[in-house]
C-alpha positions as CSV (number, residue, x, y, z in Angstrom):
1,M,55.0,-22.8,-146.9
2,K,56.4,-21.1,-150.2
3,I,60.0,-22.1,-150.9
4,K,62.4,-19.5,-151.3
5,F,64.7,-20.2,-154.7
6,S,67.4,-17.8,-154.2
7,I,69.5,-16.4,-156.6
8,G,72.4,-18.3,-156.0
9,K,70.9,-21.0,-156.2
10,K,69.4,-20.5,-159.8
11,I,72.9,-19.5,-161.0
12,G,74.3,-22.1,-159.0
13,T,72.2,-24.8,-160.5
14,G,73.1,-23.1,-164.4
15,F,76.7,-23.5,-163.6
16,G,76.5,-26.6,-161.7
17,V,75.1,-28.3,-165.3
18,L,78.0,-26.7,-167.3
19,I,80.4,-28.0,-164.5
20,F,78.7,-31.4,-164.6
21,L,79.3,-31.4,-168.9
22,T,82.6,-30.2,-168.5
23,L,83.5,-32.5,-165.9
24,L,82.4,-35.2,-168.2
25,A,84.1,-34.2,-171.4
26,F,87.7,-34.2,-169.4
27,I,87.0,-37.6,-167.6
28,L,86.5,-39.1,-171.1
29,T,89.4,-37.6,-172.6
30,Q,91.1,-38.6,-170.0
31,F,89.8,-42.2,-170.1
32,T,90.4,-42.4,-174.2
33,L,93.6,-40.8,-174.1
34,N,95.1,-43.4,-171.2
35,D,93.5,-45.9,-172.9
36,S,95.1,-44.7,-176.2
37,R,98.4,-43.9,-174.9
38,R,98.3,-48.2,-173.5
39,K,97.3,-49.2,-176.6
40,T,100.2,-46.9,-178.1
41,D,102.6,-48.7,-175.8
42,E,101.6,-51.7,-176.6
43,V,102.6,-51.4,-180.4
44,T,105.8,-49.1,-180.2
45,D,107.1,-51.6,-176.9
46,I,105.9,-55.0,-178.3
47,Y,104.3,-55.6,-181.6
48,T,107.0,-53.2,-184.0
49,P,109.9,-54.7,-182.2
50,S,108.6,-58.1,-181.9
51,V,108.4,-58.0,-186.0
52,S,111.5,-56.3,-186.0
53,K,113.2,-59.0,-184.6
54,L,111.4,-62.1,-185.8
55,E,111.7,-60.5,-189.6
56,E,116.0,-60.5,-188.6
57,L,115.5,-64.2,-187.0
58,N,114.0,-64.7,-191.0
59,L,117.0,-63.4,-192.4
60,L,119.6,-65.3,-190.1
61,I,117.4,-68.8,-190.8
62,V,117.8,-67.6,-194.9
63,R,121.7,-66.8,-194.4
64,S,122.1,-70.2,-192.2
65,K,121.0,-72.0,-195.3
66,M,123.2,-70.5,-197.9
67,L,126.3,-70.6,-195.5
68,I,126.0,-74.3,-195.3
69,T,125.5,-74.9,-198.3
70,N,128.4,-73.5,-199.3
71,W,130.4,-75.3,-196.6
72,V,128.9,-78.7,-198.0
73,F,129.5,-77.9,-201.6
74,I,132.6,-75.8,-201.9
75,Q,135.5,-77.0,-201.2
76,S,137.6,-74.8,-198.3
77,T,139.4,-75.0,-195.5
78,D,138.9,-74.3,-192.1
79,D,139.7,-70.6,-191.5
80,T,137.5,-69.3,-194.8
81,P,135.3,-66.2,-194.1
82,D,132.2,-68.1,-194.9
83,K,133.1,-71.2,-192.3
84,K,133.4,-68.5,-190.0
85,R,130.2,-66.2,-190.4
86,L,128.3,-69.7,-190.2
87,R,130.1,-70.7,-186.7
88,T,129.2,-67.3,-185.5
89,L,125.8,-67.0,-186.7
90,V,125.0,-70.5,-184.7
91,N,127.3,-70.1,-181.8
92,E,126.4,-65.9,-181.1
93,E,124.0,-64.4,-183.4
94,Y,121.6,-67.6,-182.9
95,P,121.6,-67.5,-179.2
96,D,121.5,-63.4,-179.0
97,L,118.6,-62.7,-180.8
98,K,116.6,-65.9,-179.6
99,M,117.1,-64.5,-176.2
100,Q,116.2,-60.7,-177.3
101,I,112.8,-62.5,-178.9
102,Q,111.8,-64.0,-175.5
103,Q,111.8,-61.3,-173.9
104,Y,109.1,-59.1,-175.9
105,E,107.9,-63.3,-176.4
106,A,107.1,-62.9,-172.4
107,K,104.8,-59.7,-173.3
108,W,102.2,-61.1,-175.5
109,N,98.8,-61.4,-174.9
110,N,98.1,-65.3,-177.9
111,V,99.2,-68.0,-175.5
112,E,99.0,-69.4,-179.1
113,E,101.8,-67.3,-180.8
114,K,103.8,-68.1,-177.9
115,N,103.5,-71.9,-178.5
116,D,104.2,-71.2,-182.1
117,I,107.4,-69.2,-181.1
118,E,108.5,-71.6,-178.7
119,S,107.4,-74.3,-181.4
120,I,109.9,-72.6,-183.8
121,F,112.5,-72.0,-181.5
122,S,112.9,-75.9,-181.1
123,L,112.7,-76.4,-185.0
124,I,115.7,-73.7,-185.3
125,D,117.5,-76.0,-182.4
126,K,117.2,-79.2,-184.4
127,L,118.2,-77.6,-187.6
128,F,121.2,-76.4,-185.7
129,S,122.4,-79.3,-184.4
130,T,121.9,-81.1,-188.4
131,D,124.3,-78.2,-189.4
132,K,126.7,-78.7,-186.2
133,D,126.6,-82.2,-187.5
134,I,127.7,-81.8,-191.1
135,M,130.4,-79.1,-189.8
136,K,132.0,-81.4,-187.5
137,Q,132.1,-84.0,-190.4
138,L,133.6,-81.9,-193.0
139,N,136.1,-80.1,-190.9
140,S,139.1,-80.1,-192.8
141,F,140.4,-79.7,-197.0
142,S,140.6,-83.4,-197.4
143,S,137.6,-84.4,-195.6
144,Y,135.7,-83.1,-198.8
145,E,138.1,-85.8,-200.7
146,D,135.8,-88.9,-198.7
147,P,133.0,-90.1,-200.8
148,S,131.3,-91.9,-198.1
149,I,130.3,-88.2,-196.3
150,L,129.5,-86.3,-199.2
151,F,127.2,-89.4,-199.9
152,L,125.5,-88.9,-196.5
153,I,125.6,-84.9,-196.0
154,R,124.8,-83.6,-199.5
155,P,121.6,-85.0,-200.0
156,Q,120.5,-83.7,-196.4
157,V,121.4,-80.3,-198.0
158,E,119.8,-80.0,-201.1
159,N,116.4,-81.2,-200.8
160,G,116.7,-83.3,-197.9
161,E,116.4,-82.8,-194.4
162,V,118.0,-79.2,-193.7
163,D,116.0,-77.9,-196.8
164,Q,112.7,-78.9,-195.9
165,Q,113.3,-78.1,-192.4
166,T,114.2,-74.6,-193.0
167,K,111.3,-74.2,-195.4
168,L,109.5,-75.4,-192.8
169,I,110.5,-72.8,-190.4
170,L,110.3,-69.7,-192.6
171,D,106.8,-70.9,-193.3
172,N,106.1,-70.7,-189.5
173,L,108.1,-67.4,-189.3
174,S,106.1,-65.7,-192.0
175,K,102.6,-67.1,-190.3
176,L,103.9,-65.4,-187.3
177,I,105.2,-62.3,-188.4
178,T,101.9,-62.1,-190.1
179,E,100.1,-62.2,-187.0
180,Q,102.6,-59.7,-185.1
181,R,101.8,-57.2,-187.9
182,S,97.4,-58.0,-187.9
183,N,97.9,-57.6,-183.6
184,A,99.4,-54.5,-184.6
185,T,97.0,-53.1,-186.8
186,M,94.2,-54.2,-184.8
187,V,95.5,-52.2,-181.9
188,T,96.1,-49.4,-183.7
189,N,92.4,-49.3,-185.6
190,Q,90.8,-49.7,-181.3
191,M,92.9,-46.6,-180.8
192,L,91.8,-44.7,-183.7
193,D,88.0,-45.8,-182.8
194,S,88.5,-44.5,-179.7
195,F,90.0,-40.9,-180.4
196,S,86.6,-41.4,-183.2
197,F,84.5,-42.0,-180.1
198,L,85.5,-39.4,-178.2
199,Q,85.9,-36.7,-181.0
200,F,81.8,-37.9,-180.9
201,V,81.3,-37.3,-177.2
202,V,83.1,-33.9,-177.1
203,R,81.4,-32.6,-180.1
204,G,77.9,-33.5,-178.3
205,L,79.1,-32.1,-175.0
206,G,80.7,-28.9,-177.0
207,I,77.1,-28.5,-178.4
208,A,75.3,-29.1,-174.9
209,L,77.5,-26.4,-172.9
210,L,77.0,-23.8,-176.0
211,L,73.4,-24.7,-175.8
212,G,73.4,-24.8,-171.7
213,G,75.7,-21.3,-172.1
214,I,72.9,-19.6,-174.4
215,L,70.2,-21.1,-172.1
216,I,72.0,-19.7,-169.0
217,A,72.9,-16.8,-170.4
218,F,69.1,-16.1,-170.8
219,F,67.9,-16.9,-168.1
220,T,70.4,-14.5,-166.1
221,I,69.4,-11.5,-167.9
222,R,65.5,-12.1,-167.2
223,T,65.4,-13.2,-163.4
224,I,68.8,-11.2,-162.6
225,V,70.8,-8.5,-164.8
226,R,66.6,-6.7,-166.2
227,P,65.7,-6.6,-161.5
228,V,69.5,-5.1,-161.1
229,T,68.7,-2.3,-163.9
230,Q,65.6,-1.5,-162.4
231,L,67.3,-1.3,-158.7
232,K,70.6,0.9,-160.9
233,K,68.2,3.6,-161.7
234,M,66.5,4.0,-158.5
235,L,69.6,4.5,-157.0
236,L,70.8,6.5,-159.6
237,S,67.7,8.6,-158.7
238,M,68.2,8.4,-155.1
239,G,71.9,9.5,-155.6
240,I,70.2,13.0,-156.8
241,G,67.4,13.3,-154.4
242,V,65.0,12.4,-156.0
243,L,62.7,9.7,-154.6
244,P,62.3,6.7,-157.2
245,K,58.1,6.5,-158.3
246,E,58.5,3.0,-160.1
247,R,58.8,-0.4,-158.2
248,I,60.1,-3.5,-158.5
249,K,56.9,-6.2,-158.6
250,D,57.2,-9.0,-155.3
251,R,60.1,-11.5,-155.4
252,N,60.6,-14.4,-153.5
253,D,64.8,-13.9,-153.8
254,E,67.4,-11.4,-152.5
255,I,66.4,-8.5,-154.9
256,G,62.9,-8.4,-154.0
257,E,64.2,-8.0,-150.1
258,M,66.4,-5.5,-151.3
259,S,63.5,-3.6,-152.8
260,T,61.6,-3.8,-149.5
261,A,64.3,-2.4,-147.8
262,L,65.2,0.4,-150.2
263,N,62.8,3.1,-149.1
264,G,64.2,2.7,-145.5
265,L,67.5,3.7,-146.4
266,I,66.8,6.6,-148.2
267,E,66.9,9.4,-145.9
268,G,69.6,8.1,-143.2
269,L,71.8,6.8,-146.7
270,K,71.9,10.4,-148.3
271,S,72.2,12.3,-144.6
272,T,75.1,9.8,-144.1
273,T,76.8,10.5,-147.4
274,E,76.7,14.3,-147.0
275,F,78.4,14.1,-143.6
276,A,81.3,11.2,-144.8
277,N,81.5,13.8,-147.4
278,E,82.7,16.6,-145.3
279,V,84.7,14.7,-142.9
280,G,86.9,13.4,-146.2
281,T,87.6,17.0,-147.7
282,G,89.0,17.6,-144.1
283,N,86.0,19.7,-142.6
284,F,85.9,17.9,-139.3
285,E,83.4,20.8,-137.9
286,S,80.3,19.8,-140.1
287,Y,77.1,19.4,-137.9
288,Y,75.9,15.6,-137.8
289,K,73.1,14.4,-136.1
290,P,72.4,10.7,-135.6
291,L,68.8,9.4,-136.5
292,S,68.7,8.1,-132.9
293,E,70.5,6.9,-130.0
294,E,70.4,2.9,-131.3
295,D,72.3,4.7,-134.5
296,T,75.3,2.4,-134.8
297,L,76.1,4.1,-137.8
298,G,75.6,7.4,-136.6
299,Q,77.3,6.5,-133.3
300,A,80.6,5.3,-135.7
301,L,80.5,8.2,-137.9
302,L,80.5,10.9,-134.8
303,K,83.8,9.1,-133.4
304,M,85.4,8.2,-136.2
305,R,85.8,12.3,-137.1
306,V,87.3,12.7,-133.6
307,E,89.8,10.4,-134.5
308,L,90.5,11.4,-137.9
309,R,90.9,14.9,-136.5
310,E,93.5,13.8,-134.2
311,N,95.1,11.3,-136.5
312,E,95.7,14.2,-139.1
313,R,97.6,16.0,-136.0
314,V,100.0,13.2,-135.3
315,L,100.3,12.3,-139.1
316,E,101.6,16.0,-140.1
317,A,103.9,15.7,-137.3
318,K,105.2,12.4,-138.6
319,V,105.4,13.3,-142.2
320,V,107.6,16.5,-141.6
321,E,110.1,13.7,-139.0
322,R,109.9,11.0,-141.4
323,T,111.0,13.8,-144.7
324,E,114.1,15.1,-142.6
325,E,114.9,11.4,-142.0
326,V,114.4,10.3,-145.4
327,V,117.0,13.3,-146.4
328,R,119.6,12.1,-144.3
329,Q,119.5,8.5,-145.3
330,K,119.5,9.2,-149.3
331,E,122.5,11.5,-148.5
332,E,124.2,8.3,-147.0
333,I,123.2,6.1,-149.5
334,E,124.8,8.4,-152.1
335,L,127.7,8.5,-150.1
336,Q,128.3,4.6,-150.2
337,S,126.7,4.3,-153.3
338,Q,130.1,6.7,-154.2
339,K,132.3,4.4,-151.9
340,L,131.5,1.0,-153.5
341,E,132.0,2.3,-157.0
342,I,135.2,3.5,-156.6
343,L,136.1,0.0,-154.3
344,Y,134.6,-2.1,-157.6
345,K,136.7,-0.4,-159.9
346,H,139.9,-0.6,-157.5
347,V,139.2,-4.5,-157.3
348,T,138.0,-4.8,-161.2
349,D,141.1,-3.2,-162.2
350,S,143.3,-5.0,-160.1
351,I,141.8,-8.7,-161.0
352,R,142.2,-7.2,-164.9
353,Y,145.9,-7.1,-163.7
354,A,145.9,-9.7,-162.3
355,K,145.1,-11.8,-166.0
356,R,148.1,-9.6,-167.5
357,I,150.3,-11.6,-165.0
358,Q,148.5,-15.1,-165.4
359,E,148.4,-14.5,-169.5
360,S,151.7,-14.0,-168.7
361,I,152.7,-17.7,-167.9
362,L,150.8,-19.5,-170.7
363,P,152.9,-20.3,-173.8
364,P,152.8,-17.6,-176.8
365,D,151.2,-19.1,-179.8
366,K,154.5,-18.3,-181.9
367,I,155.9,-20.8,-179.0
368,M,153.2,-23.4,-179.2
369,A,153.4,-24.0,-182.9
370,E,156.7,-24.3,-183.2
371,M,156.8,-26.8,-180.1
372,L,153.5,-28.5,-181.4
373,P,152.8,-27.9,-184.7
374,N,149.4,-28.7,-186.0
375,S,147.8,-27.9,-182.2
376,F,145.3,-25.9,-180.7
377,V,144.1,-24.6,-177.6
378,L,140.6,-23.8,-176.6
379,Y,140.8,-22.2,-173.3
380,K,137.6,-20.3,-171.6
381,P,138.2,-19.0,-168.6
382,K,135.1,-18.2,-166.3
383,D,136.0,-15.0,-164.6
384,I,138.2,-12.9,-165.8
385,V,140.8,-14.7,-163.8
386,S,141.2,-18.4,-164.2
387,G,142.1,-21.7,-162.5
388,D,142.8,-23.6,-165.8
389,F,146.2,-23.1,-167.3
390,Y,148.1,-24.9,-169.9
391,W,151.8,-25.1,-169.9
392,M,154.4,-26.5,-172.5
393,Q,158.4,-26.8,-172.5
394,Q,161.4,-28.6,-174.6
395,K,163.6,-30.7,-173.1
396,G,166.1,-32.2,-176.1
397,D,164.0,-33.7,-178.8
398,W,161.1,-34.2,-176.4
399,V,158.2,-31.6,-175.8
400,L,156.5,-32.0,-172.5
401,F,152.9,-30.1,-172.1
402,S,150.1,-30.2,-169.8
403,A,146.5,-29.1,-168.8
404,V,146.2,-28.0,-165.5
405,D,142.8,-27.6,-163.5
406,C,143.3,-25.9,-160.2
407,T,141.1,-26.6,-156.9
408,G,138.1,-23.5,-157.8
409,H,138.2,-20.8,-160.2
410,G,138.4,-16.9,-160.2
411,V,140.7,-15.2,-158.2
412,P,141.4,-18.3,-155.8
413,G,141.7,-20.6,-158.7
414,A,144.0,-18.2,-160.1
415,F,146.4,-18.0,-157.2
416,M,146.2,-21.5,-157.2
417,S,147.2,-21.5,-160.8
418,I,150.5,-19.2,-160.2
419,V,151.7,-21.7,-157.9
420,A,151.4,-24.5,-159.7
421,Y,153.0,-23.1,-162.3
422,N,155.8,-22.4,-160.4
423,I,156.4,-25.9,-159.1
424,L,155.6,-27.4,-162.4
425,K,158.6,-25.9,-164.0
426,H,160.3,-26.0,-161.1
427,A,160.1,-29.7,-161.0
428,V,160.8,-30.5,-164.4
429,N,164.0,-27.9,-164.6
430,S,165.4,-29.7,-161.2
431,T,165.4,-33.1,-163.0
432,D,167.2,-35.1,-166.4
433,E,163.8,-36.7,-166.0
434,V,161.1,-36.6,-168.7
435,E,158.8,-39.2,-167.7
436,P,155.6,-37.5,-166.6
437,G,155.1,-40.1,-164.0
438,K,158.1,-38.9,-162.4
439,I,157.8,-35.4,-163.0
440,L,154.1,-35.5,-161.2
441,D,155.4,-37.3,-158.4
442,K,158.1,-34.1,-157.6
443,L,155.1,-31.8,-158.3
444,S,152.8,-33.4,-156.0
445,E,155.5,-33.3,-153.5
446,G,156.3,-29.8,-153.8
447,V,152.3,-28.7,-153.4
448,R,152.5,-30.4,-150.6
449,E,155.4,-28.4,-149.0
450,T,154.5,-25.3,-150.3
451,L,151.3,-25.5,-148.8
452,H,152.0,-27.0,-145.5
453,Q,149.7,-29.8,-146.4
454,G,149.3,-32.5,-143.5
455,I,151.8,-30.0,-141.0
456,E,150.0,-30.1,-137.7
457,G,146.4,-31.8,-138.8
458,D,145.8,-29.8,-141.1
459,S,143.4,-31.0,-143.8
460,A,143.4,-28.6,-146.6
461,K,142.5,-30.5,-149.6
462,D,144.2,-27.8,-152.2
463,G,145.7,-29.1,-155.5
464,M,145.1,-29.8,-159.0
465,D,143.8,-32.1,-161.5
466,L,145.9,-32.5,-165.1
467,A,147.3,-34.3,-167.6
468,L,150.9,-34.0,-168.5
469,C,152.6,-35.2,-171.5
470,A,156.0,-35.9,-173.2
471,I,156.0,-36.2,-177.0
472,N,159.0,-36.8,-179.6
473,Y,158.5,-36.6,-183.2
474,K,161.9,-38.5,-183.6
475,K,160.7,-41.4,-182.1
476,M,157.2,-40.9,-182.7
477,E,156.6,-41.5,-179.0
478,L,154.4,-40.6,-176.3
479,Q,154.7,-40.5,-172.5
480,Y,151.4,-39.6,-170.3
481,A,150.4,-39.3,-166.7
482,G,147.3,-38.0,-165.1
483,A,146.0,-37.3,-162.3
484,Y,141.7,-37.8,-162.4
485,N,142.5,-35.8,-166.6
486,P,142.8,-38.9,-169.0
487,L,144.2,-38.9,-171.8
488,Y,142.2,-39.9,-175.4
489,I,143.9,-40.8,-178.8
490,I,142.0,-41.3,-181.7
491,R,143.8,-44.1,-184.1
492,N,142.3,-45.4,-187.2
493,N,138.4,-44.4,-186.6
494,E,138.8,-45.9,-182.5
495,L,138.9,-43.4,-179.7
496,I,141.5,-45.3,-177.3
497,Q,141.4,-43.9,-173.4
498,T,144.3,-44.0,-170.8
499,K,142.8,-43.7,-167.6
500,A,144.7,-40.9,-165.2
501,D,145.3,-42.4,-161.2
502,K,142.5,-41.2,-159.0
503,F,144.2,-38.8,-156.6
504,P,145.4,-35.5,-157.3
505,I,148.0,-33.3,-157.3
506,G,148.8,-32.7,-153.7
507,Y,147.1,-35.2,-152.3
508,Y,148.1,-36.1,-148.9
509,A,147.9,-39.4,-146.7
510,S,150.3,-39.7,-143.5
511,D,150.4,-43.8,-143.8
512,V,150.2,-44.2,-147.4
513,E,152.4,-43.0,-149.8
514,K,151.1,-43.3,-153.9
515,H,153.1,-43.2,-156.9
516,Y,151.7,-41.8,-160.7
517,T,152.2,-44.2,-163.4
518,N,153.7,-43.9,-166.3
519,H,152.4,-44.5,-169.6
520,T,154.0,-44.7,-172.6
521,I,152.6,-45.1,-175.9
522,K,153.9,-45.6,-179.8
523,L,152.8,-43.0,-181.8
524,E,151.4,-43.4,-185.6
525,K,150.8,-41.1,-188.7
526,G,147.6,-39.0,-188.8
527,D,147.1,-39.8,-184.7
528,C,144.6,-37.0,-183.0
529,I,146.0,-36.8,-179.4
530,Y,143.4,-34.8,-176.4
531,I,144.1,-33.8,-173.1
532,F,141.3,-31.6,-171.3
533,S,139.9,-30.0,-168.3
534,D,136.3,-31.1,-166.4
535,G,134.8,-27.7,-167.4
536,Y,133.5,-28.6,-171.2
537,A,131.8,-31.9,-169.6
538,D,130.7,-30.1,-166.4
539,Q,128.9,-27.3,-168.4
540,F,124.8,-27.4,-167.8
541,G,122.7,-26.3,-171.0
542,G,120.7,-28.0,-173.7
543,V,116.5,-27.7,-173.8
544,N,116.4,-28.9,-169.5
545,G,119.7,-27.4,-168.6
546,K,121.5,-30.8,-167.7
547,K,125.3,-31.1,-167.6
548,F,127.0,-32.1,-171.2
549,M,128.3,-35.1,-170.0
550,V,131.6,-36.9,-170.5
551,N,130.4,-39.4,-172.9
552,N,129.1,-36.7,-175.2
553,F,131.9,-35.0,-174.8
554,R,133.8,-38.0,-176.0
555,Q,131.6,-38.3,-179.2
556,L,132.1,-34.9,-180.1
557,I,135.7,-35.5,-179.9
558,F,135.2,-38.9,-181.8
559,N,132.7,-36.8,-184.8
560,I,135.1,-34.1,-185.3
561,H,138.1,-35.4,-185.3
562,Q,139.2,-36.1,-189.0
563,H,138.4,-32.0,-189.6
564,P,141.3,-29.8,-189.7
565,I,142.8,-28.9,-186.8
566,Q,142.0,-24.9,-186.1
567,E,138.5,-25.9,-187.6
568,Q,138.1,-28.4,-184.5
569,K,138.7,-25.9,-181.9
570,H,135.7,-24.3,-184.0
571,L,133.8,-27.0,-183.8
572,L,134.3,-27.5,-180.1
573,N,133.7,-23.5,-179.0
574,K,130.7,-23.2,-180.8
575,T,129.0,-26.6,-179.5
576,I,129.5,-25.5,-176.3
577,E,128.4,-21.9,-177.0
578,E,124.7,-23.3,-178.4
579,W,125.4,-26.0,-175.5
580,R,125.4,-23.1,-173.0
581,G,122.4,-20.7,-174.4
582,N,121.9,-18.3,-171.2
583,H,122.9,-20.2,-168.8
584,E,125.9,-19.7,-166.6
585,Q,129.4,-20.8,-167.6
586,V,129.9,-22.9,-164.3
587,D,133.3,-23.7,-165.1
588,D,137.2,-23.0,-166.5
589,I,137.1,-24.8,-169.9
590,M,140.2,-25.8,-171.6
591,V,140.7,-28.5,-174.1
592,I,144.1,-29.6,-175.9
593,G,143.9,-30.9,-179.3
594,I,147.0,-32.4,-181.5
595,K,147.3,-34.1,-185.0
596,V,150.0,-35.9,-185.7
């Protein structure tokens, strides 16, 4: 029995070889990359930091020798800087560094190296025990005048036990550092060897794939393309009504079967094609006779002609009906579109007018410059109108100012900001108090009464977060109280945060009465004061589309605080815009900065 080797098997065999070689290259590449990644992790996570910490320990031992020598040979009081440094080194720096090295030691593969470092730690512990004994004996200025003490201690330090132990520790550390560096170099060389092997294998597989592709292409052209081209010529001849004279040699595959069946199809295909062309052009009266009663294709073509004739009649009627309906719908859509455009313009005009009203409650730049000289306000509403607003007012020698973040943004936030502004103004003007904590208590009570929170089970959470400050330039004093929003003061290159109370203005709880904490802070020349809403830190952006975050905002404030105050505003605005990029602004942004 002759085995049939089909075209599919021929092509499948050829491409199977190519796929196998490609898969082999992929597996080897993946294996090598995983191995290299592991070796890279060993170098970066174990050997490199281990060498760094061991060198740090080496330097610490050298410093200890210098400091104990100064302790013994330089008569001084107990509170001299060098003595303090030695105590810190022995009691704090060394234990902390030892713990860090032991963390890396746990990852070492060489047991001998682990034993070496533990032996070094034992020597260091013994050395520092000797140092502590010396420090205990020479613990005062007068103790240096005792010859018996100096006679015993100085030989220990100079060419004695301390000197010998220090040299031994440094020698052992040097050897261990060299071994760790050698380990890192060895792992790196192994990784490079893996890549060299991968390069060799990939190059070999690439050549194999190239040669295999050429062979498959040659095989395909010889066994498939040429016979198919012959069939194409025969079919072209059939298309013009000429029976082809050439014949394809007998083959044991699908092409041989096609050539055998081709002659039988010629006449039937010719007749069927002519009839299909007639029906396709809309000539449903054309003549067609099936080859026989069993001619399924011929009977189907006759049935198709009847159905197409009926479908054409129905479709013509539907086209007329749908055309009339589409015209009506188009007119209705145009009318609704015009109405929407008018409505959108009215709404937008109303919101822009609301923006003018809202901006009228903000203090003018001139007033702000008079009340708070050397200050800025970065104010960036998310929408046309904003839920954030800033406020200030002078009472005697005190200037009160606040950054207020109302619930929501856009139109709802704008409504809340107008309500908040009026209640805040009333809370300040209805009392002689300038303490922000008491003013916030009155403000919270006013919000609850105005919005009817807590009445008849109402659980509304409308309210606001804010930071309220009162500054007296004559007394150089600042008072602050806040609801969620903290106060930052940068003084002498140190950022000091005063935390806010963790309940918002308008907070309602029937069984608990809470009061806002008032903070009093003495100011110094050069202090930088910042209050803000949460919009800056909550803005999404950057490469990964994440929030800016409070820690980054705090670091940014610290980095720019030495710049002139208006340049700080420019840098804050530039930074958040570059961070935001193509992302949408998610909330209103407001930052107030003052330089004393």
